[in-house]
C-alpha positions in Angstrom: 72.7 -36.8 0.1 73.9 -35.7 3.7 75.4 -32.3 3.9 79.2 -32.6 4.1 80.8 -30.1 6.8 83.6 -28.2 5.4 86.9 -27.7 7.4 90.7 -27.0 6.6 91.2 -30.4 5.5 88.3 -30.5 3.1 89.4 -27.1 1.7 93.0 -28.2 1.2 91.6 -31.7 -0.5 89.4 -29.7 -2.7 92.2 -27.2 -3.7 94.5 -30.1 -4.5 91.8 -31.7 -6.7 90.5 -28.6 -8.7 93.8 -26.6 -8.8 96.6 -29.0 -7.9 99.4 -26.9 -9.5 98.4 -23.8 -7.7 101.2 -22.6 -5.4 100.2 -23.2 -1.7 103.3 -21.7 -0.1 106.5 -20.0 -0.9 109.0 -21.6 1.4 112.5 -20.1 2.3 115.4 -22.7 2.0 117.6 -23.1 4.9 121.2 -21.6 4.4 120.3 -20.6 0.9 118.9 -17.2 -0.4 116.4 -19.3 -2.4 112.6 -20.0 -2.2 110.8 -23.2 -2.8 107.2 -23.6 -4.2 105.1 -26.0 -2.7 101.7 -26.8 -4.7 98.3 -27.8 -3.2 98.8 -31.2 -4.7 102.2 -31.6 -2.8 100.8 -30.1 0.3 97.9 -32.5 0.3 100.0 -35.4 -0.3 102.4 -34.2 2.8 99.5 -33.9 4.9 98.0 -37.4 4.1 101.5 -39.3 4.2 102.3 -37.4 7.6 98.7 -38.3 8.9 99.4 -42.1 8.3 102.8 -41.8 10.2 101.0 -39.9 13.2 98.1 -42.4 13.4 100.8 -44.8 14.8 100.9 -42.5 18.0 98.4 -44.8 19.9 101.4 -47.3 20.5 102.7 -44.7 23.0 99.5 -44.4 24.8 96.6 -46.6 26.6 93.7 -46.0 24.1 90.4 -45.3 25.6 87.1 -46.6 24.5 83.5 -45.3 24.9 81.8 -47.3 27.7 78.6 -47.4 26.0 79.4 -48.1 22.4 82.8 -49.6 22.8 84.2 -47.3 20.0 87.8 -45.8 20.1 87.6 -42.3 21.6 89.4 -39.7 19.7 92.8 -38.8 21.6 93.8 -35.2 22.3 97.3 -34.6 20.9 99.2 -31.6 21.8 101.4 -29.6 19.5 104.1 -27.2 21.0 105.6 -25.9 17.9 105.0 -23.7 15.0 104.3 -25.2 11.6 101.2 -26.6 9.9 101.3 -30.1 11.8 97.9 -29.3 13.1 96.7 -30.4 9.6 98.7 -33.7 9.9 97.6 -34.9 13.1 93.9 -34.0 12.5 94.2 -36.0 9.4 95.5 -38.9 11.5 92.2 -38.8 13.5 93.2 -36.8 16.6 91.8 -34.0 18.2 94.7 -31.5 17.8 95.5 -28.8 20.5 98.2 -26.5 19.4 100.4 -24.0 21.4 103.0 -21.8 19.8 106.5 -22.0 20.8 106.7 -18.5 21.8 104.4 -19.3 24.7 107.3 -20.0 26.9 105.8 -20.5 30.5 105.8 -24.2 31.0 103.4 -24.0 33.9 100.9 -22.6 31.6 101.6 -25.1 28.7 101.2 -27.9 31.2 98.1 -26.5 32.7 96.5 -26.1 29.2 97.5 -29.8 28.2 96.3 -31.3 31.3 92.9 -29.3 31.2 92.3 -30.8 27.7 93.3 -34.3 28.5 96.4 -34.4 26.2 98.4 -37.5 26.7 101.0 -36.9 24.0 102.7 -33.8 23.1 104.8 -33.2 19.9 107.5 -30.6 20.3 110.9 -29.7 19.0 112.9 -30.4 22.1 115.9 -28.7 20.7 114.4 -25.4 21.0 111.6 -25.6 23.5 112.7 -25.4 27.2 110.9 -27.2 30.1 109.4 -29.9 28.1 110.8 -32.3 30.8 108.4 -30.9 33.2 105.5 -32.3 31.0 106.9 -35.8 31.2 107.2 -35.6 35.0 103.5 -34.6 35.0 102.6 -37.6 33.0 102.3 -36.3 29.5 104.6 -38.3 26.9 106.7 -35.9 24.9 107.6 -36.9 21.3 110.3 -35.0 19.2 109.8 -33.6 15.8 110.4 -35.9 12.8 114.3 -36.8 12.0 115.4 -36.6 8.5 115.2 -40.4 8.4 111.6 -40.2 9.5 110.5 -37.8 6.9 112.3 -40.0 4.1 110.2 -42.9 5.6 107.1 -41.0 5.3 107.5 -40.5 1.4 107.7 -44.2 1.1 104.3 -45.0 2.4 102.4 -47.1 0.0 99.0 -45.9 -1.7 97.3 -49.0 -0.1 98.4 -47.9 3.3 97.0 -44.5 2.6 93.6 -45.7 1.4 93.3 -48.3 4.5 94.8 -46.3 7.5 93.1 -42.8 7.5 89.7 -41.9 8.9 87.2 -40.4 6.7 86.9 -36.6 6.6 83.2 -36.5 7.3 81.8 -36.9 10.6 79.1 -35.8 13.3 78.4 -32.0 13.6 79.3 -31.9 17.4 82.6 -33.7 17.1 85.6 -31.6 18.3 88.1 -31.3 15.5 90.7 -29.4 17.4 91.2 -27.2 20.5 92.5 -23.5 20.6 93.0 -21.2 23.5 92.4 -17.7 23.9 95.3 -15.2 24.2 94.5 -14.3 27.8 94.2 -10.6 27.0 91.1 -10.1 28.7 91.1 -12.6 31.6 94.9 -12.9 32.0 94.6 -16.7 31.8 94.4 -18.5 28.4 90.8 -20.4 28.1 90.3 -23.6 26.2 88.0 -23.4 23.1 87.0 -26.6 21.7 86.1 -26.3 17.8 83.4 -28.7 16.5 83.0 -29.6 12.9 79.7 -27.5 12.7 81.6 -24.5 14.1 84.6 -24.9 11.8 82.0 -25.3 8.8 80.4 -21.8 9.8 83.8 -20.1 9.7 84.5 -21.7 6.4 81.1 -20.3 4.9 82.0 -16.9 6.6 85.5 -17.0 4.6 83.9 -17.3 1.4 84.7 -14.3 -1.1 84.2 -13.5 -4.8 87.2 -15.1 -6.4 88.3 -12.2 -8.7 92.0 -13.2 -9.2 94.9 -15.1 -7.6 95.8 -13.6 -4.3 99.2 -13.9 -2.4 99.4 -13.4 1.2 102.1 -13.1 3.8 101.9 -15.4 6.6 100.1 -13.7 9.4 101.5 -15.7 12.6 101.2 -19.2 14.2 98.7 -21.5 12.8 98.1 -22.3 16.5 95.9 -19.2 17.1 92.6 -18.0 15.8 93.5 -15.1 13.6 96.2 -16.9 11.3 93.9 -20.1 11.3 90.9 -18.0 10.0 93.2 -16.3 7.3 94.6 -19.9 6.5 91.2 -21.2 6.0 90.3 -18.4 3.7 93.4 -18.9 1.6 93.0 -22.7 1.5 89.4 -22.5 0.5 90.2 -20.3 -2.7 93.5 -22.0 -3.3 95.6 -18.9 -2.7 99.3 -18.7 -2.0 101.2 -17.9 1.3 104.8 -16.6 1.6 106.2 -18.4 4.8 108.7 -15.4 5.8 111.1 -16.6 8.5 110.0 -13.9 10.8 107.1 -11.5 11.3 109.5 -8.6 12.3 111.0 -7.3 8.9 113.1 -4.5 8.0 111.7 -1.8 5.7 113.7 -2.9 2.6 113.1 -6.6 3.5 109.4 -6.4 3.4 109.2 -4.2 0.5 111.4 -6.8 -1.4 109.1 -9.7 -0.5 106.0 -7.9 -1.6 107.5 -7.0 -4.9 109.3 -10.2 -5.6 106.1 -12.6 -5.0 103.4 -10.1 -5.9 101.9 -10.0 -2.5 98.3 -8.7 -2.8 97.3 -8.8 0.9 98.4 -8.8 4.3 96.7 -9.7 7.7 98.5 -8.9 10.8 97.6 -8.3 14.4 97.3 -4.7 15.2 100.6 -4.5 17.1 102.5 -5.9 14.2 100.5 -3.9 11.6 101.4 -0.7 13.6 105.2 -1.8 13.4 104.9 -1.9 9.6 103.3 1.5 9.5 106.0 3.0 11.7 108.7 1.6 9.4 106.7 2.8 6.4 106.6 6.3 7.9 110.5 6.6 7.5 110.8 4.5 4.2 109.3 6.0 0.9 109.9 2.7 -0.7 108.0 0.8 1.7 105.1 3.1 1.8 104.9 2.9 -1.9 105.1 -1.0 -1.9 102.4 -1.2 1.0 100.2 1.0 -1.1 100.2 -1.5 -3.8 98.2 -4.2 -1.6 94.7 -4.8 -2.4 94.3 -4.8 1.5 96.3 -4.1 4.6 94.3 -6.0 7.2 94.6 -5.5 11.1 93.0 -7.9 13.5 93.1 -8.6 17.3 92.4 -5.1 18.6 92.2 -1.5 17.8 94.7 0.4 15.8 96.3 3.8 16.8 94.1 6.5 15.3 97.2 8.3 14.0 98.3 5.2 12.1 95.0 4.8 10.7 95.0 8.5 9.5 98.4 8.2 8.1 97.7 5.2 6.3 94.5 6.5 4.7 96.3 9.8 3.7 99.1 7.7 2.0 96.5 5.9 0.1 97.0 2.6 1.8 93.9 0.3 1.8 93.5 -0.3 5.3 90.9 -2.8 6.5 89.6 -3.9 9.8 88.4 -7.4 10.5 86.7 -8.4 13.7 87.0 -11.8 15.1 87.1 -13.9 18.2 88.5 -17.2 19.1 85.1 -18.2 20.5 83.1 -17.1 17.5 85.5 -16.9 14.6 85.3 -14.3 11.9 82.4 -11.8 12.6 82.7 -8.4 10.8 84.8 -6.8 8.1 85.3 -3.2 6.9 85.8 -1.9 3.3 89.3 -0.7 2.3 89.9 2.7 3.8 86.9 2.6 6.0 88.1 0.5 9.1 85.7 2.0 11.6 82.6 0.9 9.4 81.9 -2.9 10.0 79.6 -5.3 8.4 79.0 -9.0 9.1 80.4 -11.5 7.1 77.4 -13.7 7.5 74.5 -13.1 9.7 73.5 -16.1 11.6 71.5 -16.2 14.8 72.8 -13.0 16.4 71.2 -10.4 18.6 72.2 -7.2 20.4 71.2 -6.5 23.9 71.4 -3.8 26.5 74.4 -3.8 28.8 74.2 -3.7 32.7 75.2 -0.5 34.1 74.4 1.6 30.9 71.6 3.6 30.5 68.7 1.9 28.9 68.7 4.4 25.9 72.4 3.9 25.3 73.3 3.3 21.7 76.0 0.7 22.7 74.8 -2.9 22.7 76.4 -6.3 23.4 76.6 -8.7 20.5 75.2 -12.3 21.7 75.2 -15.4 19.8 72.3 -17.6 20.1 72.6 -21.4 20.6 70.9 -21.9 17.4 73.6 -20.1 15.4 76.1 -22.5 13.9 79.1 -20.4 15.1 77.9 -20.4 18.8 80.8 -22.2 20.8 80.5 -25.3 22.8 77.8 -25.3 25.7 80.6 -25.0 28.3 81.4 -21.5 27.2 77.8 -20.3 26.9 75.9 -18.5 29.7 74.6 -21.1 32.1 71.4 -19.1 32.7 70.1 -18.2 29.1 72.3 -20.6 27.2 73.6 -18.0 24.9 77.2 -16.9 24.3 77.9 -13.4 25.6 80.7 -11.9 23.5 81.1 -8.9 25.9 81.8 -6.9 22.5 80.0 -3.5 22.4 78.8 -2.1 19.0 76.9 0.8 17.9 74.5 0.5 14.8 75.2 3.7 12.6 73.2 2.6 9.4 71.6 -0.2 7.6 74.0 -3.3 8.6 76.8 -1.0 9.4 78.3 -1.0 13.1 81.0 0.8 14.9 83.0 -1.2 17.6 82.8 0.4 20.8 85.2 -1.8 22.9 84.3 -4.6 25.4 82.4 -4.9 28.6 85.7 -6.0 30.1 87.1 -2.6 28.9 84.8 -0.8 31.5 86.4 -0.1 34.8 83.6 0.2 37.6 84.9 2.8 40.0 84.3 2.9 43.7 81.3 4.8 43.4 79.9 2.0 41.0 80.3 4.5 37.9 81.7 3.1 34.6 84.9 4.4 33.3 85.8 3.5 29.7 89.6 2.5 30.2 89.8 1.5 26.2 88.5 5.0 25.4 91.1 6.7 27.5 94.0 4.4 26.2 93.1 5.7 22.7 93.3 9.1 23.6 96.7 8.6 25.5 98.0 6.6 22.3 96.7 9.5 20.2 98.4 12.3 22.3 101.6 10.4 23.4 102.3 8.0 20.5 105.8 9.4 19.9 107.0 8.9 23.6 105.2 5.7 24.8 103.9 2.5 23.4 103.3 -0.1 26.0 100.9 1.1 28.8 97.3 0.3 30.0 94.9 2.0 32.0 93.6 0.3 35.3 91.7 1.3 38.4 88.9 -1.3 39.3 87.2 -0.2 42.4 89.2 2.9 42.6 88.3 6.5 42.8 89.4 7.2 39.4 91.6 5.5 36.7 95.6 5.0 36.8 98.1 4.7 34.0 100.8 2.0 34.0 103.3 3.0 31.5 106.7 1.5 30.4 109.5 3.9 29.4 110.7 3.8 25.7 114.1 2.7 26.7 115.9 1.2 29.9 117.8 4.4 30.5 115.0 6.8 30.3 114.8 9.5 32.8 111.4 8.4 34.5 110.9 11.8 36.2 111.1 13.6 33.0 108.9 11.1 31.3 106.3 11.6 34.1 106.4 15.3 33.7 106.1 15.1 29.9 103.1 12.8 30.2 101.4 15.0 33.0 101.6 18.0 30.5 100.5 16.1 27.6 97.5 14.4 29.1 96.2 17.9 30.7 93.8 18.1 27.9 92.5 14.6 28.5 90.8 15.8 31.5 88.8 18.5 29.6 84.9 18.0 29.8 85.1 17.8 26.0 87.2 14.6 26.2 85.9 12.8 29.4 82.5 13.9 30.8 82.7 13.0 34.4 85.3 13.6 37.1 85.7 9.8 38.0 87.1 9.4 34.4 90.0 11.8 34.8 93.5 10.8 34.9 95.5 12.8 37.6 99.2 13.2 37.5 99.8 11.3 40.8 98.1 8.2 39.1 100.5 8.2 36.2 102.9 5.4 37.3 106.1 4.6 35.4 106.9 1.0 35.7 110.2 -0.7 34.6 110.7 -1.5 30.9 109.6 -5.1 30.2 107.7 -5.4 33.3 104.1 -5.1 32.0 102.4 -8.4 31.1 102.0 -8.7 27.3 99.8 -11.2 25.2 102.2 -13.2 23.3 99.5 -13.5 20.4 98.2 -10.0 20.2 101.2 -8.0 21.8 98.7 -6.0 23.9 99.1 -5.5 27.7 96.9 -7.7 29.9 95.0 -5.2 31.8 93.6 -7.5 34.6 97.0 -9.0 35.1 98.9 -5.7 35.2 96.4 -4.4 37.9 97.2 -7.5 40.2 101.0 -7.3 39.5 101.3 -3.7 40.6 98.5 -3.8 43.2 100.9 -2.7 45.7 102.2 0.3 43.9 98.6 1.3 43.0 97.5 0.9 46.8 100.5 3.4 47.7 99.5 5.8 45.0 95.8 5.9 46.2 97.0 5.8 50.0 98.9 8.8 49.4 96.0 10.7 47.7 93.8 9.6 50.5 96.3 11.0 52.9 96.4 14.4 51.0 92.4 14.4 51.3 92.6 13.8 55.0 95.0 16.6 55.5 92.7 19.1 53.4 89.7 18.0 55.6 91.8 18.8 58.7 92.4 22.4 57.4 88.9 22.8 56.6 87.4 21.7 60.1 90.1 23.9 61.9 88.8 26.7 60.1 85.5 26.0 60.5 85.4 24.9 64.2 88.6 26.7 65.4 89.4 23.7 67.7 89.0 20.3 66.1 92.3 19.1 64.8 92.6 15.6 63.6 96.1 14.2 65.0 98.0 11.5 62.9 98.0 8.4 65.2 98.4 4.8 64.7 94.9 3.9 64.9 94.0 6.5 62.3 96.8 5.4 60.1 95.6 1.6 60.6 92.0 2.8 59.7 93.1 4.5 56.5 95.3 1.6 55.4 92.3 -0.8 55.9 89.9 1.7 53.9 92.3 1.8 51.1 92.8 -1.8 50.8 89.1 -2.3 50.7 88.9 -0.2 47.7 86.5 2.1 49.2 88.7 4.9 49.9 87.3 8.4 49.1 83.6 7.2 49.5 84.1 6.1 53.1 86.4 9.0 54.0 83.9 11.4 52.7 81.2 9.9 54.8 83.4 9.7 57.8 84.3 13.5 57.5 80.8 14.7 56.8 79.8 13.9 60.4 82.0 17.1 61.5 80.0 19.5 59.4 
């Protein structure tokens, strides 16, 4: 008997067969203070019937066929809305590309759908702005189901269900659906096709010992990797999800939901997890309620060290899960030990030295070999060695135990070609200034030293006072005990307060997109480093005047032009040092 690859659909089908009465979802009723239970049998029936309905989409497009075999090619159908319709369109036999409605930049949405070859996009035209632009670009847009269409779906006959839908099995390299990265590293979302083999590997990594029925609060849009992996885990074990209307709860509201439905676990992006912790700090009720959870899980990035320390002191079972869109779930921690990570399942991985680091460095990059079932499609692998380089750094601290040490992308390469760990500096800033700022990033690629771009907490905040407070707070950051080298130190003149709401935020993770911020504020950064260079020149003038008694450099247009060109080439201090050394 051939191996049956597992995925979200096979998990739901199996749950409906073995645990048909288990509650899959607690769904809030519109305009009523009531909740409806949806069993796994009802869920699978809904997915199946909706799949039949959506299988008729080919009437709106020209169906392509493989030139060699003549077989009908699987079309890419785009989803630009929130719910679990990914399952329905996949059951209909389409490759589904889903984008959440909170991605509101139509140019980005259009680009993503065009790059995947989507011919149809299903969206809520009443709540999504700019969908007309997609139609102008040649992408057919279809609205969500009307009430009449929903009723029609429920009347689809059993015979049609059995004859219309494609089998759940298929080739291991067949693409099931397409996701995209958040863009938090590169500044631009990247398409990630997920094959049947890849999804099967993620399902296997999601298996856990089934000790009791678990109840989760939804962790976000099914359109993105974090909530998708959580849902895979839930479906696989026929657990329950509470579909709260929002992810931004009031303290008493969240406490009520956890207590009322017996919630056992929460999985949230780190920005949302931090928001819950901040509310718990001022609510004894919420603190006590979150303490009852079997696990309070954060994903998608590091959590503020002060939040972690506070949660541990309060007895909250805080857990870190480490995953990526390209590779899926990778590592997890035990409750209360979020820094100590272990692999879910060791496939074909290796750790390699990183360029620019000392060869004896304990920090190694995790690389996924092409033989590993969770290695992404060849287009995302290194063209030279055929491996997938995660750019995630780890340090081994014991038998099978690792500590995350950021990403290769977190390293700023200064003008002297030295490494500067931007994430480490951000962690220190977060620790020292958590009560006065929350949205910031450290930049400085190709610059003499790092700079801090920071938003004020409120629109009417006095920026001069904020800058002064930050400068004093961060004096200790420049201690040799915190940063070892001069090029890592953050000078007050490089603390730049930008307008509130101006830093680019990943809509998925809620973190600042460093590379995009650096480009957006390039002119402001140029000015700051230019002024620093001007101070450096004046200092050199004074030194040369004292040394020679006669050489005085005059500020003239050619010199200013030279200085501006040097700054713009990001070689400011190195070039100027070389220039002035000729006078000594």
